[in-house]
C-alpha positions, 0 to 999 in steps of 0.5 A: 498514563496515556498510551503510546503508539510507536510508528516505524517510518517517517514517510507520508503514511507513517507521519499521518498516522502519528498526526491522527493518533496525536489528535486523539490524545495518544503519545506517539513515537515516530521513528526514522532511519535518518537521524539527521533528518530526525534532528531537522524535524525536531527543529521545524516540527514538520515533515517537509520531505514527505508530508509538508504543511502539517505540524508535528505536535510535542506529543509526537516524539521524534527519534532515530533510536531503535530501542527508544522507540519501543519504550512504554509503547503498547502498539507498533505501526510499521509504515515502511516501503516494502523494499526496506522492510527487511533491512529495517526489521533485521535491526528492530526485530532484535530489540522489540519486546516480545509482547508488542503487537505490530500492525503493518501499513506497508503495501507491496510484495518482496522481490525474490522471496515473494513474501508479503510484509507481515510474512517478513515481520513474522520472520524477523520480529518473532512470534507475535500478534500481527495485523495489516491496515489498508484502504483508500487512504491518501495521506494529505486528505487524512491529515486534513481530517477529510472523511475516510475509511480503512480496513484492519485485518488480523487472525487475532480479532482482539488485535484487529478490534484494538487497532480499530478502536485506536484509529477510529474517529468521527471522520475516520472509520475503520472496519475489521477483517480476518482475511490478512492474505486478501487485504495485504495482496489487494493493497500491493497489486492495486499499485500495479493497476494504478500505473496502468491507469496513469498511462491512460491519463497520459495518453489521453485515452479517455474515461471509457478506457480507464473504467475498462482498465480498472474493471479488468484490473480488479478481475485479474488481481481478484483471480490471483488472490483467490488462487492464493487463498484470499476471500473473493469478497475482500477484493470488492471491499475497501482494501480492494475496489475502494483502494483501487479507485482512489489510487487510480483517480487521485492526482496525488497518487504516486503510482498513477502519476508515474504511469501518467508521466510514462504515457506522456513520453517520459522514460522510466528513469525520468518519471521516477526522478520526478516523484518524491517518495517510493513508487511501490508499484515498480518493485511490486510488479516484478513480484506479481508477475512471478506470483502469476506464473507460480499460480498459473494466473493470466494477468495481462494488464500486470504483464503489460506494465512489467513489459513497459517498465522492464522490457522497453515496450512502449506504452502505446504498444502495450495498450494496443496489445491489450485491446487486440487480445483474443476475444472472450466471454466476460464470465469465462466459467459460465455456459452460454446457450445459443439458439439454433 
């Protein structure tokens, strides 16, 4: 019997996962919290809201039923915006079979608790094998089967390998990793830096400024990751630098687009209203600022994004403050010998 993969979440990433796996011959269950929208997708065989233009073939079973989605499944993919993970899994965690492994595609950090998505899943779905999938993956490009790569991280390498084999094709290559903290943290924090990168585009500040921002942004999120126990090399890999580059340069990235609108003079409310789907970096920046305080990590770009969104600081003011910070060495821990 053909294996079934259950996907939780009908957003762009959940939908493209369904399309990708269906093309490989898997049976796929795609769950949405919105039962009325499920009925519409069943009629149109398309997700017009989040990933229009791509057919949802008959092998993709669309449902809003919490118990039906897990029936005969061998793997679960959780692809829900971070702020909804708890509310959704409080319900699904009660009915998911204990033996089912879950791989999370969610990129964010929960406000208040400062938990990563797999930590929330551990609380609500009970003891089970968990993994996290992250990387430079624009959903529309995946749907068009353009060449792409990703990373799957887990403390259970059997699960990581299983997910790798499940998704990999001749155009989509997935790598395994054991650094769950680093991969998950990189996927969350890069959305904050992408907002800042978008403001550079909105201001018309140029490629030099954007390259500098990406470089220094990677430095500060790597610094936080190391303090939290992540492996430094993770941040130079696909889940770190790879995803950061894609999110900061792609015109389809919601976080970069949100930042661009701010740079063009839109208010936070206007910018959010203009974008379909969740701008994950807006919620994530609250948690990252708190984590930076907790771990005593200097994150000036992250703080500037927070101040623009929540403290009413203008984009120009935030950019100017970054450029006029105290001068320092690029390698602060090195010893520089000067001639007398």
